PATIMAR-879167 format. One record per residue: chain; x, y, z of N, C-alpha, C, O in turn; residue in one letter; residue number from 1. Coordinates in nm, 2 decimals. Example, Ala and Ser with C-alpha at 12.3 -4.5 7.8 and 13.67 -1.06 7.14 Angstrom:
<sites>
+--------+--------+--------+--------+--------+--------+--------+--------+--------+--------+--------+--------+--------+--------+-----+
: chaine :   n_c1 :   n_c2 :   n_c3 :  ca_c1 :  ca_c2 :  ca_c3 :   c_c1 :   c_c2 :   c_c3 :   o_c1 :   o_c2 :   o_c3 : residu : num :
+--------+--------+--------+--------+--------+--------+--------+--------+--------+--------+--------+--------+--------+--------+-----+
:      A :   1.32 :  -0.57 :   0.78 :   1.23 :  -0.45 :   0.78 :   1.32 :  -0.33 :   0.78 :   1.42 :  -0.33 :   0.85 :      a :   1 :
:      A :   1.28 :  -0.22 :   0.71 :   1.37 :  -0.11 :   0.71 :   1.29 :   0.00 :   0.79 :   1.34 :   0.11 :   0.80 :      s :   2 :
+--------+--------+--------+--------+--------+--------+--------+--------+--------+--------+--------+--------+--------+--------+-----+
</sites>
This chain:
<sites>
+--------+--------+--------+--------+--------+--------+--------+--------+--------+--------+--------+--------+--------+--------+-----+
: chaine :   n_c1 :   n_c2 :   n_c3 :  ca_c1 :  ca_c2 :  ca_c3 :   c_c1 :   c_c2 :   c_c3 :   o_c1 :   o_c2 :   o_c3 : residu : num :
+--------+--------+--------+--------+--------+--------+--------+--------+--------+--------+--------+--------+--------+--------+-----+
:      A :   0.09 :  -0.12 :   0.00 :   0.00 :   0.00 :   0.00 :   0.09 :   0.12 :   0.00 :   0.18 :   0.14 :   0.09 :      m :   1 :
:      A :   0.07 :   0.21 :  -0.10 :   0.15 :   0.33 :  -0.10 :   0.09 :   0.44 :  -0.01 :  -0.01 :   0.42 :   0.05 :      n :   2 :
:      A :   0.16 :   0.55 :   0.00 :   0.12 :   0.66 :   0.09 :  -0.02 :   0.71 :   0.06 :  -0.10 :   0.73 :   0.15 :      r :   3 :
:      A :  -0.05 :   0.73 :  -0.06 :  -0.18 :   0.79 :  -0.10 :  -0.29 :   0.69 :  -0.07 :  -0.40 :   0.72 :  -0.02 :      a :   4 :
:      A :  -0.27 :   0.56 :  -0.09 :  -0.37 :   0.45 :  -0.06 :  -0.38 :   0.45 :   0.10 :  -0.50 :   0.43 :   0.14 :      e :   5 :
:      A :  -0.28 :   0.46 :   0.17 :  -0.28 :   0.45 :   0.32 :  -0.36 :   0.57 :   0.37 :  -0.45 :   0.56 :   0.46 :      l :   6 :
:      A :  -0.34 :   0.69 :   0.31 :  -0.42 :   0.81 :   0.36 :  -0.56 :   0.79 :   0.33 :  -0.65 :   0.83 :   0.41 :      e :   7 :
:      A :  -0.60 :   0.74 :   0.21 :  -0.74 :   0.72 :   0.18 :  -0.80 :   0.61 :   0.27 :  -0.91 :   0.63 :   0.32 :      r :   8 :
:      A :  -0.73 :   0.51 :   0.30 :  -0.78 :   0.41 :   0.39 :  -0.80 :   0.46 :   0.53 :  -0.90 :   0.44 :   0.60 :      h :   9 :
:      A :  -0.70 :   0.54 :   0.58 :  -0.72 :   0.61 :   0.71 :  -0.84 :   0.70 :   0.72 :  -0.91 :   0.71 :   0.82 :      q :  10 :
:      A :  -0.85 :   0.78 :   0.61 :  -0.97 :   0.87 :   0.61 :  -1.10 :   0.79 :   0.61 :  -1.20 :   0.83 :   0.67 :      a :  11 :
:      A :  -1.10 :   0.68 :   0.53 :  -1.23 :   0.60 :   0.53 :  -1.25 :   0.54 :   0.67 :  -1.37 :   0.53 :   0.71 :      r :  12 :
:      A :  -1.15 :   0.50 :   0.73 :  -1.16 :   0.44 :   0.87 :  -1.21 :   0.55 :   0.97 :  -1.30 :   0.52 :   1.05 :      l :  13 :
:      A :  -1.16 :   0.67 :   0.96 :  -1.21 :   0.78 :   1.04 :  -1.35 :   0.80 :   1.02 :  -1.43 :   0.82 :   1.11 :      a :  14 :
:      A :  -1.40 :   0.80 :   0.89 :  -1.54 :   0.82 :   0.86 :  -1.62 :   0.71 :   0.92 :  -1.73 :   0.74 :   0.97 :      d :  15 :
:      A :  -1.58 :   0.59 :   0.91 :  -1.65 :   0.48 :   0.97 :  -1.67 :   0.49 :   1.12 :  -1.77 :   0.47 :   1.17 :      l :  16 :
:      A :  -1.56 :   0.54 :   1.18 :  -1.56 :   0.55 :   1.33 :  -1.66 :   0.66 :   1.37 :  -1.71 :   0.65 :   1.48 :      l :  17 :
:      A :  -1.69 :   0.76 :   1.29 :  -1.78 :   0.87 :   1.32 :  -1.92 :   0.85 :   1.27 :  -2.01 :   0.93 :   1.30 :      l :  18 :
:      A :  -1.94 :   0.75 :   1.20 :  -2.07 :   0.72 :   1.14 :  -2.17 :   0.69 :   1.25 :  -2.14 :   0.63 :   1.35 :      a :  19 :
:      A :  -2.30 :   0.73 :   1.23 :  -2.40 :   0.70 :   1.33 :  -2.41 :   0.55 :   1.36 :  -2.44 :   0.51 :   1.47 :      p :  20 :
:      A :  -2.39 :   0.47 :   1.26 :  -2.39 :   0.32 :   1.27 :  -2.27 :   0.27 :   1.20 :  -2.27 :   0.24 :   1.08 :      d :  21 :
:      A :  -2.16 :   0.26 :   1.28 :  -2.03 :   0.22 :   1.21 :  -2.04 :   0.09 :   1.14 :  -1.98 :   0.07 :   1.03 :      p :  22 :
:      A :  -2.11 :  -0.01 :   1.19 :  -2.11 :  -0.14 :   1.13 :  -2.19 :  -0.14 :   1.00 :  -2.15 :  -0.20 :   0.90 :      a :  23 :
:      A :  -2.30 :  -0.06 :   1.00 :  -2.38 :  -0.05 :   0.87 :  -2.30 :   0.03 :   0.77 :  -2.30 :   0.00 :   0.65 :      a :  24 :
:      A :  -2.22 :   0.13 :   0.81 :  -2.14 :   0.21 :   0.72 :  -2.03 :   0.12 :   0.67 :  -1.99 :   0.13 :   0.55 :      a :  25 :
:      A :  -1.97 :   0.03 :   0.75 :  -1.87 :  -0.06 :   0.70 :  -1.93 :  -0.16 :   0.60 :  -1.87 :  -0.18 :   0.50 :      l :  26 :
:      A :  -2.05 :  -0.21 :   0.63 :  -2.11 :  -0.30 :   0.53 :  -2.13 :  -0.23 :   0.40 :  -2.11 :  -0.29 :   0.29 :      a :  27 :
:      A :  -2.18 :  -0.11 :   0.40 :  -2.21 :  -0.03 :   0.28 :  -2.08 :  -0.01 :   0.20 :  -2.07 :  -0.02 :   0.08 :      a :  28 :
:      A :  -1.97 :   0.04 :   0.28 :  -1.85 :   0.07 :   0.21 :  -1.78 :  -0.06 :   0.15 :  -1.72 :  -0.06 :   0.05 :      a :  29 :
:      A :  -1.80 :  -0.17 :   0.22 :  -1.74 :  -0.30 :   0.18 :  -1.81 :  -0.35 :   0.05 :  -1.75 :  -0.41 :  -0.04 :      s :  30 :
:      A :  -1.94 :  -0.32 :   0.04 :  -2.02 :  -0.36 :  -0.08 :  -1.99 :  -0.27 :  -0.20 :  -2.03 :  -0.31 :  -0.31 :      a :  31 :
:      A :  -1.94 :  -0.15 :  -0.18 :  -1.92 :  -0.06 :  -0.29 :  -1.81 :  -0.11 :  -0.38 :  -1.72 :  -0.18 :  -0.35 :      a :  32 :
:      A :  -1.82 :  -0.07 :  -0.51 :  -1.73 :  -0.11 :  -0.61 :  -1.59 :  -0.05 :  -0.57 :  -1.58 :   0.06 :  -0.53 :      a :  33 :
:      A :  -1.49 :  -0.14 :  -0.59 :  -1.35 :  -0.10 :  -0.56 :  -1.32 :  -0.08 :  -0.41 :  -1.23 :  -0.01 :  -0.38 :      g :  34 :
:      A :  -1.39 :  -0.15 :  -0.33 :  -1.37 :  -0.13 :  -0.18 :  -1.24 :  -0.18 :  -0.14 :  -1.18 :  -0.12 :  -0.05 :      a :  35 :
:      A :  -1.19 :  -0.28 :  -0.19 :  -1.05 :  -0.33 :  -0.15 :  -1.06 :  -0.43 :  -0.04 :  -1.16 :  -0.42 :   0.04 :      g :  36 :
:      A :  -0.96 :  -0.51 :  -0.02 :  -0.96 :  -0.61 :   0.08 :  -0.94 :  -0.55 :   0.22 :  -0.97 :  -0.62 :   0.32 :      p :  37 :
:      A :  -0.89 :  -0.43 :   0.24 :  -0.86 :  -0.38 :   0.37 :  -0.99 :  -0.36 :   0.45 :  -0.99 :  -0.37 :   0.57 :      e :  38 :
:      A :  -1.10 :  -0.33 :   0.38 :  -1.23 :  -0.31 :   0.45 :  -1.28 :  -0.45 :   0.50 :  -1.34 :  -0.46 :   0.60 :      l :  39 :
:      A :  -1.26 :  -0.55 :   0.42 :  -1.31 :  -0.68 :   0.45 :  -1.24 :  -0.73 :   0.58 :  -1.29 :  -0.82 :   0.65 :      a :  40 :
:      A :  -1.12 :  -0.68 :   0.61 :  -1.04 :  -0.72 :   0.72 :  -1.09 :  -0.66 :   0.85 :  -1.04 :  -0.70 :   0.96 :      a :  41 :
:      A :  -1.18 :  -0.56 :   0.85 :  -1.22 :  -0.49 :   0.97 :  -1.34 :  -0.57 :   1.03 :  -1.44 :  -0.60 :   0.97 :      i :  42 :
:      A :  -1.32 :  -0.60 :   1.16 :  -1.42 :  -0.67 :   1.23 :  -1.53 :  -0.57 :   1.27 :  -1.50 :  -0.47 :   1.34 :      d :  43 :
:      A :  -1.66 :  -0.60 :   1.24 :  -1.77 :  -0.50 :   1.27 :  -1.78 :  -0.48 :   1.42 :  -1.80 :  -0.36 :   1.46 :      a :  44 :
:      A :  -1.77 :  -0.58 :   1.50 :  -1.78 :  -0.56 :   1.65 :  -1.67 :  -0.48 :   1.70 :  -1.69 :  -0.39 :   1.79 :      d :  45 :
:      A :  -1.55 :  -0.50 :   1.65 :  -1.43 :  -0.42 :   1.69 :  -1.45 :  -0.28 :   1.65 :  -1.41 :  -0.19 :   1.72 :      g :  46 :
:      A :  -1.50 :  -0.25 :   1.53 :  -1.52 :  -0.12 :   1.48 :  -1.63 :  -0.05 :   1.57 :  -1.61 :   0.07 :   1.61 :      l :  47 :
:      A :  -1.73 :  -0.12 :   1.61 :  -1.83 :  -0.06 :   1.70 :  -1.77 :  -0.02 :   1.83 :  -1.80 :   0.09 :   1.89 :      r :  48 :
:      A :  -1.69 :  -0.11 :   1.89 :  -1.62 :  -0.08 :   2.02 :  -1.53 :   0.04 :   2.00 :  -1.53 :   0.12 :   2.09 :      l :  49 :
:      A :  -1.45 :   0.04 :   1.90 :  -1.36 :   0.15 :   1.88 :  -1.44 :   0.29 :   1.86 :  -1.39 :   0.39 :   1.92 :      a :  50 :
:      A :  -1.55 :   0.28 :   1.79 :  -1.63 :   0.40 :   1.78 :  -1.69 :   0.45 :   1.91 :  -1.69 :   0.57 :   1.94 :      a :  51 :
:      A :  -1.73 :   0.36 :   2.00 :  -1.78 :   0.39 :   2.13 :  -1.67 :   0.45 :   2.21 :  -1.69 :   0.55 :   2.29 :      l :  52 :
:      A :  -1.55 :   0.40 :   2.20 :  -1.43 :   0.46 :   2.28 :  -1.40 :   0.60 :   2.23 :  -1.37 :   0.68 :   2.31 :      l :  53 :
:      A :  -1.41 :   0.62 :   2.10 :  -1.38 :   0.76 :   2.05 :  -1.48 :   0.86 :   2.11 :  -1.44 :   0.96 :   2.16 :      v :  54 :
:      A :  -1.61 :   0.82 :   2.10 :  -1.71 :   0.92 :   2.15 :  -1.70 :   0.93 :   2.30 :  -1.73 :   1.04 :   2.35 :      v :  55 :
:      A :  -1.67 :   0.82 :   2.37 :  -1.66 :   0.83 :   2.52 :  -1.54 :   0.93 :   2.56 :  -1.56 :   1.01 :   2.65 :      k :  56 :
:      A :  -1.43 :   0.91 :   2.49 :  -1.32 :   1.00 :   2.52 :  -1.35 :   1.15 :   2.49 :  -1.31 :   1.24 :   2.56 :      l :  57 :
:      A :  -1.42 :   1.17 :   2.38 :  -1.46 :   1.31 :   2.34 :  -1.55 :   1.37 :   2.45 :  -1.53 :   1.48 :   2.50 :      r :  58 :
:      A :  -1.64 :   1.29 :   2.50 :  -1.74 :   1.33 :   2.60 :  -1.66 :   1.36 :   2.73 :  -1.69 :   1.46 :   2.79 :      f :  59 :
:      A :  -1.57 :   1.27 :   2.77 :  -1.49 :   1.30 :   2.89 :  -1.41 :   1.42 :   2.88 :  -1.40 :   1.50 :   2.98 :      q :  60 :
:      A :  -1.34 :   1.44 :   2.77 :  -1.26 :   1.56 :   2.75 :  -1.35 :   1.69 :   2.76 :  -1.31 :   1.78 :   2.83 :      r :  61 :
:      A :  -1.46 :   1.68 :   2.70 :  -1.55 :   1.80 :   2.71 :  -1.60 :   1.82 :   2.85 :  -1.60 :   1.94 :   2.90 :      l :  62 :
:      A :  -1.65 :   1.72 :   2.92 :  -1.70 :   1.74 :   3.06 :  -1.58 :   1.79 :   3.15 :  -1.61 :   1.86 :   3.25 :      m :  63 :
:      A :  -1.46 :   1.75 :   3.12 :  -1.35 :   1.79 :   3.21 :  -1.31 :   1.93 :   3.19 :  -1.24 :   1.99 :   3.28 :      n :  64 :
:      A :  -1.34 :   1.99 :   3.07 :  -1.29 :   2.12 :   3.04 :  -1.40 :   2.23 :   3.03 :  -1.37 :   2.35 :   3.03 :      a :  65 :
:      A :  -1.52 :   2.19 :   3.02 :  -1.63 :   2.29 :   2.99 :  -1.73 :   2.29 :   3.10 :  -1.82 :   2.20 :   3.11 :      s :  66 :
:      A :  -1.73 :   2.39 :   3.19 :  -1.83 :   2.40 :   3.29 :  -1.97 :   2.42 :   3.23 :  -2.07 :   2.38 :   3.28 :      a :  67 :
:      A :  -1.97 :   2.49 :   3.12 :  -2.10 :   2.52 :   3.05 :  -2.16 :   2.39 :   3.00 :  -2.28 :   2.37 :   3.02 :      v :  68 :
:      A :  -2.08 :   2.31 :   2.93 :  -2.13 :   2.18 :   2.88 :  -2.17 :   2.09 :   3.00 :  -2.28 :   2.02 :   2.99 :      a :  69 :
:      A :  -2.09 :   2.08 :   3.11 :  -2.13 :   2.00 :   3.22 :  -2.26 :   2.04 :   3.28 :  -2.34 :   1.96 :   3.32 :      a :  70 :
:      A :  -2.28 :   2.18 :   3.30 :  -2.40 :   2.23 :   3.35 :  -2.52 :   2.20 :   3.26 :  -2.63 :   2.16 :   3.31 :      e :  71 :
:      A :  -2.50 :   2.21 :   3.13 :  -2.61 :   2.18 :   3.03 :  -2.65 :   2.03 :   3.05 :  -2.76 :   2.00 :   3.05 :      w :  72 :
:      A :  -2.55 :   1.95 :   3.06 :  -2.57 :   1.80 :   3.07 :  -2.65 :   1.77 :   3.20 :  -2.74 :   1.69 :   3.20 :      f :  73 :
:      A :  -2.61 :   1.84 :   3.31 :  -2.69 :   1.82 :   3.44 :  -2.83 :   1.87 :   3.43 :  -2.92 :   1.81 :   3.48 :      e :  74 :
:      A :  -2.85 :   1.98 :   3.36 :  -2.98 :   2.05 :   3.36 :  -3.07 :   1.98 :   3.26 :  -3.19 :   1.97 :   3.28 :      r :  75 :
:      A :  -3.02 :   1.94 :   3.14 :  -3.10 :   1.89 :   3.03 :  -3.02 :   1.78 :   2.96 :  -2.97 :   1.80 :   2.85 :      d :  76 :
:      A :  -3.01 :   1.66 :   3.03 :  -2.93 :   1.55 :   2.98 :  -2.97 :   1.51 :   2.83 :  -2.88 :   1.48 :   2.75 :      g :  77 :
:      A :  -3.10 :   1.50 :   2.81 :  -3.15 :   1.46 :   2.67 :  -3.11 :   1.56 :   2.57 :  -3.06 :   1.53 :   2.46 :      a :  78 :
:      A :  -3.13 :   1.69 :   2.60 :  -3.10 :   1.80 :   2.50 :  -2.95 :   1.80 :   2.48 :  -2.91 :   1.82 :   2.36 :      g :  79 :
:      A :  -2.87 :   1.79 :   2.58 :  -2.73 :   1.80 :   2.57 :  -2.68 :   1.68 :   2.48 :  -2.60 :   1.69 :   2.39 :      f :  80 :
:      A :  -2.73 :   1.56 :   2.52 :  -2.69 :   1.44 :   2.45 :  -2.72 :   1.45 :   2.30 :  -2.64 :   1.41 :   2.21 :      t :  81 :
:      A :  -2.84 :   1.50 :   2.26 :  -2.87 :   1.52 :   2.12 :  -2.77 :   1.62 :   2.05 :  -2.73 :   1.59 :   1.94 :      a :  82 :
:      A :  -2.74 :   1.73 :   2.12 :  -2.65 :   1.82 :   2.07 :  -2.51 :   1.76 :   2.05 :  -2.44 :   1.78 :   1.95 :      a :  83 :
:      A :  -2.47 :   1.69 :   2.16 :  -2.33 :   1.63 :   2.15 :  -2.32 :   1.53 :   2.04 :  -2.22 :   1.52 :   1.98 :      f :  84 :
:      A :  -2.43 :   1.45 :   2.02 :  -2.43 :   1.36 :   1.91 :  -2.41 :   1.43 :   1.77 :  -2.33 :   1.38 :   1.69 :      r :  85 :
:      A :  -2.48 :   1.54 :   1.75 :  -2.47 :   1.62 :   1.63 :  -2.32 :   1.67 :   1.62 :  -2.26 :   1.66 :   1.51 :      r :  86 :
:      A :  -2.27 :   1.73 :   1.73 :  -2.14 :   1.78 :   1.73 :  -2.04 :   1.67 :   1.69 :  -1.95 :   1.69 :   1.60 :      f :  87 :
:      A :  -2.05 :   1.55 :   1.75 :  -1.96 :   1.44 :   1.72 :  -1.96 :   1.40 :   1.58 :  -1.86 :   1.37 :   1.52 :      h :  88 :
:      A :  -2.08 :   1.40 :   1.51 :  -2.09 :   1.36 :   1.37 :  -2.05 :   1.47 :   1.28 :  -2.01 :   1.44 :   1.16 :      h :  89 :
:      A :  -2.05 :   1.60 :   1.32 :  -2.02 :   1.71 :   1.23 :  -1.88 :   1.76 :   1.25 :  -1.83 :   1.82 :   1.15 :      e :  90 :
:      A :  -1.82 :   1.75 :   1.36 :  -1.69 :   1.80 :   1.39 :  -1.59 :   1.69 :   1.41 :  -1.60 :   1.61 :   1.50 :      v :  91 :
:      A :  -1.49 :   1.68 :   1.32 :  -1.39 :   1.57 :   1.34 :  -1.32 :   1.58 :   1.47 :  -1.29 :   1.69 :   1.51 :      p :  92 :
:      A :  -1.29 :   1.47 :   1.53 :  -1.22 :   1.47 :   1.66 :  -1.07 :   1.49 :   1.65 :  -1.00 :   1.40 :   1.64 :      p :  93 :
:      A :  -1.03 :   1.62 :   1.64 :  -0.89 :   1.65 :   1.63 :  -0.83 :   1.70 :   1.75 :  -0.70 :   1.71 :   1.76 :      t :  94 :
:      A :  -0.91 :   1.74 :   1.86 :  -0.85 :   1.79 :   1.98 :  -0.78 :   1.67 :   2.06 :  -0.83 :   1.56 :   2.06 :      a :  95 :
:      A :  -0.66 :   1.71 :   2.11 :  -0.59 :   1.61 :   2.19 :  -0.59 :   1.64 :   2.34 :  -0.55 :   1.56 :   2.42 :      l :  96 :
:      A :  -0.66 :   1.75 :   2.37 :  -0.67 :   1.78 :   2.52 :  -0.81 :   1.83 :   2.54 :  -0.88 :   1.87 :   2.45 :      d :  97 :
:      A :  -0.85 :   1.83 :   2.67 :  -0.99 :   1.87 :   2.70 :  -1.02 :   2.02 :   2.66 :  -1.13 :   2.05 :   2.62 :      p :  98 :
:      A :  -0.92 :   2.11 :   2.67 :  -0.95 :   2.25 :   2.65 :  -0.97 :   2.28 :   2.50 :  -1.06 :   2.36 :   2.47 :      w :  99 :
:      A :  -0.91 :   2.21 :   2.41 :  -0.93 :   2.22 :   2.27 :  -1.07 :   2.16 :   2.23 :  -1.14 :   2.21 :   2.15 :      r : 100 :
:      A :  -1.10 :   2.05 :   2.30 :  -1.23 :   1.99 :   2.27 :  -1.34 :   2.08 :   2.32 :  -1.44 :   2.10 :   2.24 :      e : 101 :
:      A :  -1.32 :   2.15 :   2.43 :  -1.42 :   2.24 :   2.48 :  -1.43 :   2.36 :   2.39 :  -1.54 :   2.41 :   2.36 :      a : 102 :
:      A :  -1.32 :   2.41 :   2.34 :  -1.32 :   2.52 :   2.24 :  -1.39 :   2.48 :   2.11 :  -1.46 :   2.57 :   2.06 :      a : 103 :
:      A :  -1.37 :   2.36 :   2.06 :  -1.44 :   2.32 :   1.94 :  -1.59 :   2.31 :   1.97 :  -1.67 :   2.35 :   1.88 :      q : 104 :
:      A :  -1.63 :   2.26 :   2.08 :  -1.77 :   2.25 :   2.11 :  -1.83 :   2.39 :   2.12 :  -1.94 :   2.41 :   2.07 :      f : 105 :
:      A :  -1.76 :   2.48 :   2.19 :  -1.82 :   2.61 :   2.21 :  -1.83 :   2.68 :   2.07 :  -1.93 :   2.75 :   2.04 :      a : 106 :
:      A :  -1.73 :   2.67 :   1.98 :  -1.74 :   2.72 :   1.85 :  -1.85 :   2.66 :   1.77 :  -1.93 :   2.73 :   1.70 :      a : 107 :
:      A :  -1.87 :   2.53 :   1.79 :  -1.98 :   2.46 :   1.72 :  -2.12 :   2.51 :   1.77 :  -2.21 :   2.53 :   1.69 :      w : 108 :
:      A :  -2.13 :   2.53 :   1.90 :  -2.25 :   2.58 :   1.95 :  -2.28 :   2.73 :   1.91 :  -2.40 :   2.76 :   1.89 :      c : 109 :
:      A :  -2.18 :   2.81 :   1.88 :  -2.20 :   2.95 :   1.84 :  -2.22 :   2.96 :   1.69 :  -2.25 :   3.07 :   1.65 :      e : 110 :
:      A :  -2.20 :   2.86 :   1.62 :  -2.21 :   2.87 :   1.47 :  -2.35 :   2.91 :   1.43 :  -2.45 :   2.87 :   1.50 :      r : 111 :
:      A :  -2.37 :   2.98 :   1.32 :  -2.51 :   3.01 :   1.28 :  -2.57 :   2.88 :   1.22 :  -2.50 :   2.81 :   1.15 :      p : 112 :
:      A :  -2.69 :   2.86 :   1.25 :  -2.76 :   2.75 :   1.20 :  -2.88 :   2.79 :   1.11 :  -2.93 :   2.90 :   1.13 :      t : 113 :
:      A :  -2.91 :   2.71 :   1.02 :  -3.02 :   2.74 :   0.93 :  -2.98 :   2.80 :   0.80 :  -3.06 :   2.83 :   0.72 :      g : 114 :
+--------+--------+--------+--------+--------+--------+--------+--------+--------+--------+--------+--------+--------+--------+-----+
</sites>
């Protein structure tokens, strides 16, 4: 696998990890023309577990750095969870520390919608 192929594979894997249903996204990607053998090698249950870990870590980073998000979660757990789910699927997880995660979430919350 050359560098370009590796980068495409990593980007596809990142997309799968952020999909609302990673296993269904994997099945669809595997069935697509030109999918390649690397997708067939991914275990659906392992992918689901990895996706859960990614979202868990993002949630923990956010709760550790944002008093606003933590208060929102305490006050309106269902509303916050729905917003966090949208954030998770719309904003790639690039923050490596809680403060950047909180800054990304705050910027996402302040963006114009509609």
